[in-house]
C-alpha positions in Angstrom: 13.1 26.1 23.9 13.1 22.4 23.3 10.1 20.2 22.3 9.3 19.2 25.8 9.1 22.8 26.9 6.7 23.6 24.1 4.5 20.7 25.1 4.4 22.2 28.6 3.6 25.5 27.1 0.6 24.2 25.3 -0.8 22.6 28.5 -3.3 24.8 30.4 -1.6 26.3 33.4 -3.3 26.1 36.8 -5.0 29.2 38.1 -3.0 31.3 40.4 -4.4 32.9 43.6 -4.3 36.3 41.9 -6.6 35.1 39.2 -9.4 34.0 41.6 -10.9 37.5 41.6 -10.4 38.2 37.9 -13.1 37.7 35.3 -12.5 34.2 33.9 -11.5 33.9 30.3 -13.3 31.7 27.8 -12.3 28.1 28.6 -10.0 26.4 26.1 -11.5 22.9 26.8 -13.3 21.2 23.8 -16.9 20.4 23.7 -17.8 17.4 25.8 -19.8 16.0 22.9 -16.9 16.4 20.4 -15.5 13.4 18.6 -11.8 12.7 18.9 -9.8 11.9 15.8 -6.2 10.8 15.6 -3.7 11.5 12.8 -3.7 7.9 11.8 -7.5 7.8 11.7 -7.6 11.0 9.6 -5.1 9.5 7.1 -7.0 6.2 6.8 -10.4 7.9 6.4 -9.0 10.4 4.0 -8.0 7.6 1.7 -11.6 6.5 1.6 -13.2 9.9 1.2 -15.6 10.7 -1.7 -12.9 11.7 -4.2 -11.0 8.4 -3.6 -14.2 6.3 -3.9 -15.0 8.0 -7.2 -11.5 6.9 -8.4 -12.2 3.3 -7.3 -15.4 3.4 -9.4 -13.2 4.3 -12.4 -11.2 1.2 -11.6 -14.3 -0.9 -11.6 -15.3 0.5 -15.0 -11.8 -0.2 -16.3 -12.0 -3.8 -15.1 -15.4 -4.2 -16.7 -13.8 -2.9 -20.0 -11.2 -5.7 -19.7 -13.9 -8.3 -19.4 -15.8 -6.8 -22.4 -12.6 -6.9 -24.5 -12.1 -10.6 -23.5 -15.6 -11.7 -24.3 -15.4 -11.8 -28.1 -12.4 -14.2 -27.8 -14.5 -16.7 -25.9 -17.0 -19.1 -27.7 -20.2 -17.4 -28.7 -23.2 -19.6 -28.3 -26.7 -18.5 -29.1 -30.1 -20.3 -29.0 -33.2 -19.3 -30.8 -36.7 -20.6 -30.9 -39.5 -19.3 -33.2 -43.1 -20.3 -34.0 -45.1 -18.5 -36.6 -47.0 -18.9 -39.8 -47.8 -17.4 -43.2 -51.2 -17.0 -44.7 -51.5 -16.1 -48.4 -54.7 -14.9 -50.1 -55.7 -15.7 -53.6 -52.9 -14.9 -56.1 -52.8 -14.3 -59.8 -49.4 -15.1 -61.1 -47.7 -15.6 -64.5 -46.1 -19.0 -64.7 -45.0 -21.4 -67.5 -47.6 -24.0 -68.6 -46.4 -27.0 -70.6 -48.3 -29.4 -72.8 -48.7 -33.0 -71.6 -45.5 -34.1 -73.5 -43.5 -31.3 -71.8 -42.0 -30.2 -75.1 -43.8 -26.9 -75.4 -44.3 -24.4 -72.6 -45.9 -21.0 -72.7 -46.3 -18.2 -70.1 -49.9 -18.0 -68.9 -51.7 -16.1 -66.2 -52.9 -18.5 -63.5 -55.2 -17.9 -60.5 -53.8 -19.6 -57.3 -56.2 -20.1 -54.4 -55.2 -18.8 -50.9 -53.2 -21.1 -48.6 -51.5 -21.0 -45.2 -48.6 -22.8 -43.6 -46.7 -22.9 -40.4 -43.1 -21.9 -39.8 -41.4 -23.4 -36.8 -37.6 -23.3 -36.0 -35.2 -24.2 -33.2 -31.5 -23.6 -33.6 -28.2 -23.5 -31.7 -25.3 -21.6 -33.1 -21.6 -21.6 -32.2 -19.0 -19.1 -33.3 -15.3 -19.0 -32.2 -12.6 -16.6 -33.2 -9.6 -18.6 -34.2 -7.3 -15.7 -35.2 -8.0 -12.0 -34.9 -5.0 -9.9 -34.1 -7.0 -6.8 -33.4 -9.1 -8.5 -30.7 -6.1 -9.8 -28.9 -4.3 -6.4 -29.0 -7.5 -4.7 -27.8 -7.5 -7.1 -24.8 -3.9 -6.2 -24.0 -4.7 -2.5 -24.4 -7.7 -2.6 -22.1 -5.5 -4.4 -19.5 -2.9 -1.6 -19.7 -5.6 1.0 -19.4 -7.0 -0.7 -16.3 -3.5 -0.7 -14.8 -3.2 3.0 -15.5 -6.6 3.6 -13.9 -5.4 1.7 -10.8 -2.3 3.9 -10.6 -4.5 7.0 -10.9 -6.7 5.7 -8.1 -3.8 5.3 -5.8 -2.5 8.7 -6.8 -5.9 10.2 -6.0 -6.0 8.3 -2.7 -2.6 9.8 -1.8 -3.8 13.2 -2.7 -6.9 12.7 -0.5 -4.8 11.4 2.4 -2.4 14.4 2.1 -5.4 16.8 2.2 -6.8 15.0 5.2 -3.4 15.5 6.9 -3.4 19.2 6.1 -6.9 19.6 7.5 -6.1 17.6 10.6 -3.1 19.8 11.3 -5.2 22.9 10.6 -7.6 21.8 13.3 -4.8 21.0 15.6 -3.1 24.3 14.9 -6.4 26.1 15.9 -6.7 24.1 19.1 -3.1 24.7 20.1 -3.4 28.4 19.2 -6.4 28.7 21.5 -4.4 27.2 24.3 -1.6 29.7 23.6 -4.0 32.6 23.6 -5.6 31.2 26.7 -2.2 31.2 28.4 -1.8 34.8 27.2 -5.1 35.8 28.8 -4.0 34.2 32.1 -0.7 36.2 32.0 -2.7 39.4 31.3 -5.0 38.6 34.3 -1.9 38.1 36.5 -0.5 41.4 35.3 -3.8 43.2 36.0 -3.8 41.9 39.6 -0.2 43.0 40.0 -1.1 46.5 38.7 -4.0 46.8 41.0 -2.0 45.7 44.0 0.8 48.1 43.2 -1.8 50.9 42.6 -3.5 50.3 45.9 0.0 50.3 47.5 0.6 53.7 46.0 3.6 52.5 43.9 2.1 53.0 40.4 -0.6 55.3 39.0 -4.1 54.5 38.0 -3.1 54.5 34.4 -1.0 51.3 34.8 -4.1 49.4 36.1 -6.3 50.7 33.3 -3.7 49.8 30.7 -3.5 46.3 32.1 -7.3 46.0 32.0 -7.4 47.1 28.3 -4.7 44.6 27.4 -6.7 41.8 29.1 -9.8 42.8 27.2 -7.9 42.7 23.9 -6.5 39.2 24.7 -9.9 37.9 25.5 -11.2 39.3 22.2 -8.4 37.5 20.3 -9.3 34.2 22.1 -13.0 34.4 21.4 -12.4 35.3 17.7 -10.1 32.3 17.2 -12.9 30.0 18.1 -14.7 30.8 14.9 -11.7 29.5 12.9 -11.8 26.4 15.1 -15.3 25.6 14.1 -14.5 26.2 10.5 -11.5 23.8 10.7 -13.7 21.2 12.4 -16.2 21.3 9.5 -13.5 21.2 6.8 -12.0 18.0 8.3 -15.3 16.4 9.0 -16.4 16.9 5.4 -13.2 15.5 4.0 -13.5 12.4 6.1 -17.1 11.9 4.9 -18.5 12.6 8.3 -21.5 14.9 9.0 -20.4 18.5 8.5 -21.9 19.4 11.9 -19.6 17.0 13.7 -17.4 18.7 16.3 -14.0 17.1 15.9 -11.0 17.3 18.3 -7.6 16.5 16.8 -5.6 14.3 19.1 -2.1 15.4 20.0 0.1 13.8 17.2 3.1 13.8 19.6 5.2 16.0 17.4 6.3 18.3 20.2 7.9 15.6 22.3 10.4 14.6 19.6 12.9 16.5 17.5 12.1 16.5 13.8 14.1 14.1 11.7 16.4 15.6 9.0 15.3 15.8 5.4 16.4 12.8 3.2 19.2 13.0 0.6 18.0 14.4 -2.7 19.4 11.7 -5.0 17.9 8.9 -2.9 14.6 10.6 -2.7 14.4 11.1 -6.5 15.3 7.4 -7.1 12.6 6.3 -4.8 10.1 8.7 -6.3 10.7 7.4 -9.8 10.1 3.8 -8.5 7.1 4.4 -6.3 5.1 7.4 -7.4 1.7 6.0 -8.6 1.4 8.8 -11.1 4.5 7.7 -13.0 3.3 4.1 -13.1 -0.1 5.2 -14.4 1.5 7.3 -17.2 3.8 4.5 -18.1 0.8 2.2 -18.5 -0.9 4.9 -20.6 2.2 4.8 -22.9 1.9 1.0 -23.1 -1.8 1.3 -23.9 -1.0 3.8 -26.7 1.7 1.5 -28.1 -0.9 -1.4 -28.2 -3.3 1.0 -29.9 -0.8 1.2 -32.7 -0.8 -2.6 -32.9 -4.6 -2.6 -33.0 -4.6 -0.1 -35.9 -2.0 -2.2 -37.8 -4.1 -5.3 -37.4 -6.1 -4.1 -40.4 -3.3 -5.6 -42.5 -3.9 -9.1 -41.1 -6.6 -11.6 -42.0 -9.2 -12.9 -39.5 -10.3 -16.5 -39.2 -13.5 -17.5 -37.5 -15.1 -20.9 -37.1 -18.9 -21.2 -37.2 -21.3 -24.1 -36.6 -25.0 -24.5 -36.1 -27.6 -27.1 -35.4 -31.2 -26.3 -36.4 -34.6 -27.9 -36.7 -37.4 -26.3 -38.8 -40.6 -27.1 -40.7 -44.1 -26.0 -41.5 -45.6 -28.0 -38.6 -44.8 -28.0 -34.9 -45.0 -31.7 -34.4 -42.1 -32.9 -36.5 -39.9 -30.0 -35.3 -40.5 -30.5 -31.5 -41.6 -34.1 -31.1 -39.8 -36.1 -33.7 -36.0 -36.1 -33.0 -35.2 -38.1 -36.2 -36.8 -35.5 -38.5 -36.1 -32.0 -39.5 -32.4 -32.0 -38.4 -29.8 -29.8 -40.1 -26.1 -29.3 -39.1 -23.8 -26.9 -40.7 -20.2 -25.7 -40.1 -17.7 -23.4 -41.8 -14.4 -21.6 -41.5 -14.6 -18.0 -42.6 -11.4 -16.2 -43.6 -11.8 -12.4 -43.9 -9.0 -10.2 -45.3 -9.5 -6.5 -46.1 -7.2 -6.2 -49.1 -8.0 -2.5 -49.5 -10.2 -0.3 -47.3 -9.5 3.1 -48.8 -6.4 3.8 -46.7 -8.4 3.7 -43.5 -5.8 1.5 -41.8 -3.0 4.0 -42.6 -5.1 6.8 -41.1 -5.8 4.8 -38.0 -2.1 4.0 -37.6 -1.2 7.7 -37.9 -3.8 8.6 -35.3 -2.5 5.9 -32.9 1.1 7.0 -33.4 0.1 10.6 -32.4 -1.7 9.2 -29.3 1.4 7.2 -28.4 3.6 10.2 -28.9 1.3 12.3 -26.7 1.5 9.8 -23.9 5.3 9.7 -24.1 5.5 13.5 -23.9 3.1 13.5 -20.9 5.3 10.9 -19.2 8.5 12.8 -19.9 6.9 16.0 -18.6 5.7 14.3 -15.5 9.1 12.9 -14.8 10.7 16.4 -15.0 7.9 17.9 -12.8 8.4 15.0 -10.3 12.1 15.8 -10.0 11.4 19.4 -9.4 8.6 18.7 -6.9 10.8 16.3 -4.9 13.6 18.8 -4.8 11.3 21.6 -3.8 9.7 19.4 -1.1 13.0 18.5 0.4 14.1 22.2 0.4 10.8 23.2 2.0 11.2 20.5 4.7 14.7 21.5 5.5 13.7 25.2 5.6 10.8 24.4 8.0 13.2 22.4 10.3 15.6 25.3 10.4 12.8 27.8 11.0 11.4 25.7 13.9 14.9 25.6 15.5 15.2 29.4 15.2 11.6 29.8 16.5 12.5 27.7 19.5 15.5 30.0 20.3 13.3 33.0 19.9 10.7 31.6 22.3 13.4 31.1 24.9 14.6 34.7 24.5 11.0 36.0 24.7 10.3 34.1 27.9 13.4 35.5 29.5 12.4 39.0 28.4 9.0 38.6 29.9 10.4 37.3 33.2 12.8 40.3 33.3 10.0 42.8 32.6 7.7 41.3 35.3 10.5 41.5 37.8 11.2 45.1 36.9 7.5 45.9 37.2 7.2 44.3 40.6 10.2 46.3 41.8 8.6 49.5 40.5 11.3 50.1 37.9 9.2 49.1 34.9 5.8 49.8 33.4 2.8 47.9 32.2 3.7 48.9 28.6 7.1 47.3 29.0 5.5 44.1 30.4 2.8 44.2 27.6 5.5 44.4 24.9 7.2 41.4 26.4 3.9 39.5 26.6 3.1 40.1 23.0 6.5 39.1 21.9 6.3 35.9 23.9 2.8 35.1 22.5 4.1 35.8 18.9 7.1 33.6 19.5 5.0 30.8 20.9 2.6 31.0 17.9 5.5 31.1 15.5 7.1 28.1 17.1 3.8 26.2 17.0 3.2 27.1 13.4 6.7 26.2 12.3 6.7 22.8 14.1 3.4 21.9 12.5 4.7 23.1 9.1 7.6 20.7 9.5 5.2 17.8 9.7 3.0 19.1 6.8 6.1 19.5 4.7 7.3 16.0 5.5 3.9 14.5 4.5 4.1 16.5 1.3 7.5 15.1 0.5 6.2 11.6 1.2 3.3 12.2 -1.2 5.8 13.4 -3.9 7.9 10.3 -3.4 5.0 7.9 -3.4 5.7 6.7 0.1 2.7 8.2 1.8 1.0 4.7 2.1 3.6 2.2 0.9 1.2 -0.8 1.1 -1.0 0.7 -1.6 1.8 2.1 -3.8 3.5 -1.2 -4.6 
């Protein structure tokens, strides 16, 4: 059976005259209040679900870390203003007392009366790092870490989109399965009417009618039970798309049954593209670069630091001269400060060793991820090709099952067959239809999984 035939299969067949007197099956039409969602909408909303938004918050934090690392390299200006005072009570102090000529001084105990004075200050300070290797390397390191976080956010968005695709197709699978089961119920209703007609005509026994009635009941039970899975799949998709969990969603037809599946890409080309585009690899590469810069930060302990400092201040015991007399109480200072840790107890060597271990860990993680990526791409291609082959075989099986059912029905009408024979053909056709449906959907799921492994799920965000 080709794709167009399957599309016709999934459409609800019109009711035959023989069905007009039969008990109607549970309708396969969706809730009138249900919200329709397309595959494109599910993919777009999946990239903005809760997990993806949490990753974007990590990016915002990483960008804030970059600004924090840059801030010490910019001029640091501070302003302070203070007003206060000191009040001293009577004091007894020992102080040198000299004779009038100033040639002889002796220590004497002297009583000093209490006093008070004000203390008013206003100052502006400026500090600028002229050279500090550690600060510059920390800025580069935070930038590499931010890039790694961005790559991880895209990787998480890809994972969220793929999960949305899986849940969309799960819902669509349930909808299509209900349509297949509904068609099975209709065939069973037709078979029941045939058995009744033949029984009343005296061509078959009462047992054929009862057997057809039981088969119809079992098919209706299967149809009703499948609706519970439909509701569960609706909730799972709604939750992942950050919609209310009670939303009844209907997956729009993605159009996969009207076109033949494209073949799987070549392995070598897929691996090359995956190594270039997979966000996870870029994130791990940036983590390696950040770890290498961490070694530079640790080694910066061997280098001196040069800082320029300047200040302008006004201070005095009275507020008037400080705040109202610009020509008084002025003080300006400036200095260059060179700091060099000549020996810090081998702390720098320990930091270098730790940074080297961190860098080696990042390199090992990257190498392992590259090996795992090659394996996942190869497995995804093989899975896709297997699904394509299985869908082709399922289509051939469905054609054979349809022919078998037609033959069984014709034999039953002619009185040469039995309800059991027709029932067996019906079950085989239903199973073949469900197998074809599942395999064709599995082809699309496998293709999206391959795109995820290659980093081409959403090319605009993976560049």
